[in-house]
N, C-alpha and C positions, 0 to 999 in steps of 0.2 A: 374328261379331258378332252379337247379335240385332237383327234390324232389323223394323220394322213392317208398312207395309200389303203388303210383297213376298206377306204370307202371304194375302190377300185374290185371288189370282192363281193358276192354274193353268199355269205356266210351259211344261210340257210339252205341252199342250194348245193353246196360244197360240204355240210356237216357230215357226212356220210365219209368222205374219203379223209377231212383234216380229221376225224377220230380216228379213223384207222391208223395214220401217219402218229398221231399223238400217243394212243396205246404202245405203239410200238417203242416209241423214245421214253416213254415212264418205265415199258418194262425190261428195257435195256439195262445191264448192269454198270453203267456209265457212257459218259457223254459221248455221241456216234461220231465216227470221223465224218468229214464230206465226202468221202463216198458209199461209205456207207447211207447216211443220209439221203444223198442224190439217188442212189438205188429206191429207198423207199417213196419218196416223191416221183419217180418214174412209175412206179408200179400204181400209185395212187393219185394220178393227175388232177387237175379241175375239170370241173364239169361245165363251165360256162365258157372255157377258151380253151383253144388246144397248145397249153401249157401247163407247168408246172407250178406248184406253190412257191412263192419267196418265202424264207425263213421268218420275215417281218407277218408272212399271213398266219403261220403256225404259232408264232407267238400269242398274237391277236384271238387266235381260236382258242388256245389255250385261256388264255385269259375268260374269254366267253363262256368255254363249255366244262371247266374244271368242276369234278362232282358229278358229271352228268353221263348217262349211256356207259357204263362200265369206267367212264376216266374217273381218275382218285381225287379227293378233295385238293382245292388249290395249294402249292408249294413252291415257295420260290427256288425251291432248287430246280424243280425243271425248267423254268427261266432261264437260269444257268446252264443250263445242258443246252438250249435253243440259242442263248447268247452269241452274237457274232463279234469277232473280233476282242475277246474278253479282257486283252492287255490294255485295251482304252482306257480301264478303269482300275487296273490292277495295282496301281499307286494308291488307292484309296480314295481318290477324288474323281468328279469325271471334268475333264477338261473340254471349255467349249472356248475357241479361238474367234475372235471378229477382229474384221481389218477395217482401218478407217480409209478414207475417201482419199484419191487422189490430191495433192496437194504440196506447192514449193517445200523444198527441202533446204536446209542450212548447208547442209554438206556439199561436196565435190568431190568424191572419193572417187579415182579413175578404175576402182575395180568392182563399182556397184552396176546393178542393170540399171537401163534407162528407158523402162517400159511405162509409157506415158499412158496407159490404161488403167493404172496401179499406183498405190503409194510407192514412194520412192523406194527402190531395194527390191522391189517383188515382183514378179513376173505374172504375166496374166494365166498360163497353163499350170501354174502350182495349185494343187486340189484346194488349199484354204482360200485362194485368191481366186479362183472358179468360182466359189459358193459365194463370196464377198459381192465378187461382179454380178452373179445371178440375181439378189436382193439388194441390187443396187447399193451398195454400200451403207446401207443403213442397218443400223446396230438393233434393233426392235427386229428386223425379218433375219438377219441373221443369229442371232440369239433363239428366237423362237423356231426358226427351221433347225437347228443343230440340237435343241432339245427334243424335238420331235422325231431327230433320227434315231437321237439317242433311244427315247420310249419304245421306240418300234421295235428295234433290236435288242430291246431286254434287258437293258443300262439303266442303272439306278439315275435319278434326275434332281437328287435334292439335295446334294454336296457337290458345290459346282464352282471347279477353279476357272475364272473368266480372263481371259487371255488375250491383251486389246494390241494388237502389233499394225504395224503401218508407218514408216518412215521415222519422224523423230516428234514425240509425243508433245514435248514440250513446245514445239513448235508451232501447234494449232492455236487457234484462239482459243480464250479460258470456254467462253461462252460454248461453244464446239465441245469441249472437251465435259462440260457439264452436263450438258445436253446429251452427250454421247453415251456418257455411264448409265445417267438417268433412264434413259431407252433400254438399256441392257435389264435395269432392273424392273423397269414395265414388264419386259417379254417375260423374265421369271415369273414374276406374280402372275402374270396371267395365264400362263401355261400351268402353274402350280393352283390354279381357281378353274381351269376348264375352259379361259374364256380366249377368243383367238379373235386379235385385234390386226390382224395381216390385210383383210380386206379394204379397210382405211388407210393404211398405208399405203398398201400399192395404187390406190385409187389416186389420192395425192401426189403418188412419185409420177404415176400416169401422165397427170394435167400438168405440174408444175416441175420436174427436176430433168435437167439431161442426164443424170445418173441411170434413169430407170433403161433398162435394158434396150427398148424399144427406139430410144432417142441416143445413147451413148454408142455411136456407131464410127467414131472416129478411124479413120486410117493411118493417121500419123504416126511415124517412127523415128528415132535416133538412130543414125551408124557410128558407131563406134571409130571407125577408120576417117571418117570426115569431121565429126562431132560439130557443125555447122550451128548446132543453138545446142543450149543445154536443155535439161529436162524442166527447169523451172519455167523458160521461156516457151518451152513449148505447151506445158500444162495451163499456164495462166492464159493462153492464148485460148485453147480447145475449152477451159471450164471458165474462162471471165465472166460469162453474163450467172453460169449457177455459183461462184464464190462470191462475186459482188451484189447477185440478189439477196444471196444470205445474210452479207452483212447489212444491208441496209434495212431486210426487214427485221435482223436482229434491233437496230435501233428503233424504228415504228414498232417491235411489241415491248421492249423495253421502258418506253415512254408511255404506252398504252394508248397508242395510236391506232394499232392493227390488231386484228383476231391473231391466234394462234394456230397454224397448222399440227399435225402431229409429225411435219418432215422440216418444219422452221427449226434452225439449228440453236435455239435458245431454251434455257433451263434457269433457275435460279439456284442459289444455294441451299436456301429453305425447302426449295423443292424437291431436290437431291438429297437432303437429310431427312425428309419424310419419307422418301423411298428405302431410307437406310432404315430407319425405324422398323417399317412395314418387314422388311426382309429378315430382321431378327427372329421371327417365328413364323416365315411363310413357308411354305410347300419344298420352294426349291432357293437354299438358301447359298449365298455367296461366302463360301469357306476360303476364298484367297482372291486377289485382283490384282493382274499384271499390268504395267506398261512398258515400252520400251523408248528409251532417248540415248543421246549422246552426254558424255562426259561435260562439254563445255556447255551445257545448255542445264547443269547441277550448280545451282544455289542454296544458301541455308532457305531462302523464301519458296523457291521450287519443291523443296524436300519437301517442307510442314505444307505447300496448298496440295501435292498428290497424295498425301497423306489423307488429308482433309476430303481428297474423292473418295477414298475409303482402300487404296491403293496399300498394297503389304509385300509387293514386289517389285523390282526393278530390272528390268533387262538394259543390259547396257554395253556399248560397242567398245571392249579395249580394242578388238583389233591387233596391236601391235603395244610394247612395251619398249619398243625401240624409236626415238624421236626421228632418226634420218630415216627410216621407213615410213614411219609415217608422214614424214614431208615429202617424200618422193611419192607417195599415194594420194597426195593430197588430201590427206586427212580433216585437215583443219583444227587442230588442236595436238598439245603436246602431250607426255607421260604425264608431265604435273597436274593437268588437267585431269586425267584418270584418278590421280592420287588424290585430288581435293574432292571429287565425285564421291569416293569410294567412302573417304571419310567421314564424309556428311551422313549418305545414305547408312552407313552403320552405326553412328551416334545416335540416327532417329529411328534404331532397328529395324530398318530393312532387310529383307533378305536380296542379296545380288547375284543377278544372273548376266556372266559376261558372257559376251563374243570374243572370239580369237581366231584371227585366222593366216595360219601356214600359207608359205609361196606367194607371199606378198612381192609387189615389184621392190628388188633390191635388197630383200632375206636370201635364204639358202637354209638346205635341211639344218647344218651344225647352227646356224644361227637360230632356227626357231626354236631348236628344243634348250639352247641357252635362253630363250626368250619364254619358253613355260616354264621353266625351272623358276625363272625370276617371277613369276605367277604366286608362287606358293611358298617362296622363301625371302621376298620381300614383306613386311607384316602390313605394309598398305595395300596390299591387293586381296588376295586368299578368297578367291569369289565362292560362294555356297552351290553355284551350278555352272556349268560352264556348256557353252555350244561350240564346238569345234569345225568350223566351217573353212577347210581348204581352197583357195581361190580357185574360182574356175572363171574361164574366158567367156563371156556373154557378149553378143555382137554387138549390141546398143552400148557396151560398157567403152570408155575412152582407152582400156587398157589394149584394145585392139592394136592401139599406134605402134606400143611398144614390143606388140607381140610380132609383129608385119617387121619391125626395127631390128628384130633377134635381140633386142634387150631383156626379154621377158620370155621365160617358158615353161610351162607346166613342170612340174615334178613326176618323174617315171613313178609306174605302180612301188616298185623296190624302194625307193626314195620317200615316197608318202608314208609307206609302210613302218619304213624306218623312224620317221617322225613321232608317228603315231602311236606305235610301240611304245617310244620311249616316254611320249607322253600318257600313256594309260599308267606305268609302271611308277612315275611321277607325282601324280592324282594322288593327294590324301584322302583319308575315309571319311572326312566331313564333307568331300566333294561331289556331288552328282553331274556325271558327264552324260546330259539332257540329250544330246543329239550328236554324232562324229559327223557324219555328211548331211552338207543342206540336201532338202530334199528338190532338185531343180531338175527337170524333167533331160533326159540324156540328149534331146533333140535342141534345147537352148544353149546347150556345151559346144562349144567351139571346136578345142581341143582340151585334155587331161583327163581328170579322171572324172569316169560315169559310172561306175561302180556305188552302189546304195549300200550295200551291205558291207563296208569295211568296217564297222565291229566286229563283226563275225570273223574277219579277217584278221585281225588283231588281236582277238582273243584265241585263235588258233596260234597264229606266232607266238603269244607269251606262254600258250601251253607247250610249245615245241620247246620252249626255253626253261621250263619248269617252275613259270612263274604265274601269277595272277594278279589283275588288279582290286584294289580294296577302296575303287570309287562305289559311292551308294549304288546305282544301279545296276553294277554287276551283283553287288549282296541283296538285293530286296528279296523276303522272305517269298514272294507270289502269293499260291495258292496253298503253300503246305501247310499242315498242320501245326500247333504253335503250344507247346506245353509251357504255363508260367515260369514253371520253375526250373524249367531247364534253359529260361534264357538268364543270363548275364548283362550286369551294366557296368559298362567300359566307360571312362574320360578321357577325350582327347582335348589336350588343353594346346592354345597357341595364342602369340602375339596377334594382334589387329592390326596396331598403329594408332588406336585411339584409347587403348585397355588391353584385356585380355577376352579371348573366347574359350567357350568352354564348350564340347559336342558330347551329350550324354547321349549313349545308344543302347538299347538292349538288344543285344546279339545272341545267336546260335552257337553250340559247341564247334559248328563248321563256319561261324563267320557270317552266317546269314543274317540281316539286319533287320528286325520287327518292328524297331522304333525309335525316334530321337528327337529331341531338342536342343536348340540353339541357343545357349546363353550369353548376352554379353556383359563383362563385367569392364564397364568405364573408368578410365583413369581417375585415380581419386583427386576432386582439385577442381577437373574441368569442368568450366559451365555447360549445364544442360541444352540440348538445343529449343527445348520446350519445357514448359515449366512442368508439365506431368513429370517428365523424366528427370527432376530435380532428386539427386544421392538415391537413385533407382538404378539396380540392376535389369536387364532387358530380356526376356523371352522374345527371340526373334523367329523362332518356328517351333512348333510342336507337330509330328508327324508320325502316325503310324500307318504301318504298310500293310497290304493284303488287302485284297479285292474289297471297292468299295462296297458296305451295308448300308441300308436306308437309316433314318434318324431312328435312333433307338432299338434297331435291330439286333440280335445278336445270333452268331452263327457260331457251333461249337469246335473249339481248336483254332478259330481265326485269330489274327492277331489284332484287327479292331474289336475294338469294345470288352477286352479282358482288362482293362482299366491302367494300361502303360502311361495313356496320356496323362492321367493324374499322377501316377507314381513318379513319371520323368518331372512336371510341375513341384512335386514336393522335394524330390532330389534339388532342384534349381533353387527351389525356397530356401533350402540348408546352404546349400554355397553362398546364395547370396548373403545372408544372416552370418555365418563366418566372415565374409568380408567386409561385414560392417555396414553395409547399405540397408538405409533406411525402408527403403521399398523393393518391391518387385514389380516393374510394369510389364505389359506384353501390348505387342501391335497386332493386336487380335482383327480378324476380319469381320466384317456386318455382320454374316451370318454364324458367327463361333461367340459371339458378345455372351449370347447365354450360357454358355458352357463355361466359359471363364467366369459368371457371375456366380454360377454355383459352386465355383474352387474357391470363392473368398475376394475374388475381382471386385474392384468398384469403379464405378464409369467415370472418367474423368472429361477433358475437352477432345482430344485426338487417341486416348489411349484409354487400356484399363490398369488399374494401379490395385497391388495387395501391400497394406502394410505390414512390416516385418517386425 
């Protein structure tokens, strides 16, 4: 593979100090603490510079020197000891987040940041946004650089969850979407094959694109207090040439009148589907593909179109389930639109990852708790995952006007803790609270909560009450050893608005979750959204927790590769058969097609199906 910062170190010159450090790491009875590792690094510094080695240097050195000069043969467990931020892949997959380019948004939400250097709602100093801007918002560069970082820090790069963020995905041109997804797959395939295509992309961007860091130097900004121009007006002024050059270039390419560059935002469905087929057996496989959009941009055609892109999960902004609050915040849609969107997504088998915002203009702590209760007591909602984003005041947001007028204020720490503690207790065991506070830099927040560890504060408050949350993230098995015979299978049944849902979970005696499956049982007689789903129950997700392992790799006592996934699928098939369904369908990711084929599923058009 083509790797990054290994080239800034002469490994032969530094061989002796590196081996000294690595022998100590191997000899230690467990992974070294950061202070202990720092002590080793300081005792054996680099010989070519007055610096200490990075963790990435140690990882690369181990890959090179294992089995030499007294260092035992290569052992993946040693890399696990050296791995930085192991929590990143502790949920069983490796997440790669990429951002779309700045582009007009159909929303006018008063709480939304208006950073014109970013796609709508994102801020240029958020970590993921910074990576996107540094890579010119190019999907190939973003994906490749993220894979490189993971590899250099000893994280697995074979099972990838691709998360596409930025504005409203459904509002971008279809040709851009197809191209964007295909280029992500291109980067995965090149990285897995040891091919580095970044130089050609950078050359084209430097010559042709305003989004190249050397050219994207705008100083334009929006002030929420005056709000003289909207985000869309400013973005279209700044990036006018970029947007329309791309549109005209797309027309020329589609007509065969112009050659195609690696940065021209055009690809065909056939090209994307060829990339999908390649990914089924590639070294870096997509085991989940996520996009984010708004409820009012979801209809049956859109649902099937994003499925064709390879999407398996949709992040969707509920924000509130109160029409009055939605209207006051200029959200642009009603609760009815959210109901329709969730019903369509669920009928198509998608995982539903909702965003919900307490402390919106016009709400209150008690109203928020009522709203959160509705999320899980109204069958039309019941999201699978949830990001809870308390409203933060950003200087570029129109909400600044209401703050100055005294009609909106941020919750106090006690009020926010009250709301979030109630929310944790109300969250059912089938839902995962992916994030509790948005990772906005404190320097961007005018007033309000700036603490990013609110999840910890909530857990402490619950413990004081003698309670704990049963949401999924709080119960993940982590790196703990798992004995299959000590697991029990639980079934959690709940109505979904379009049928019934069954959440099958393998849990330990102390309620730690090792693996789960989401099974949708559509209302009998309801027309299927796609012919693949006729008279079929639908597996919407299968997930086995624990540190991500390589494809086919087995680690003793770990949840992954104990056969839990197969057992969950067998249980789902049995339930579907009992209920009289003719088939069991699965909304498989591109990189999991092979897995499901081995378990009796047949390829259809958009889904894989097992006859019952």
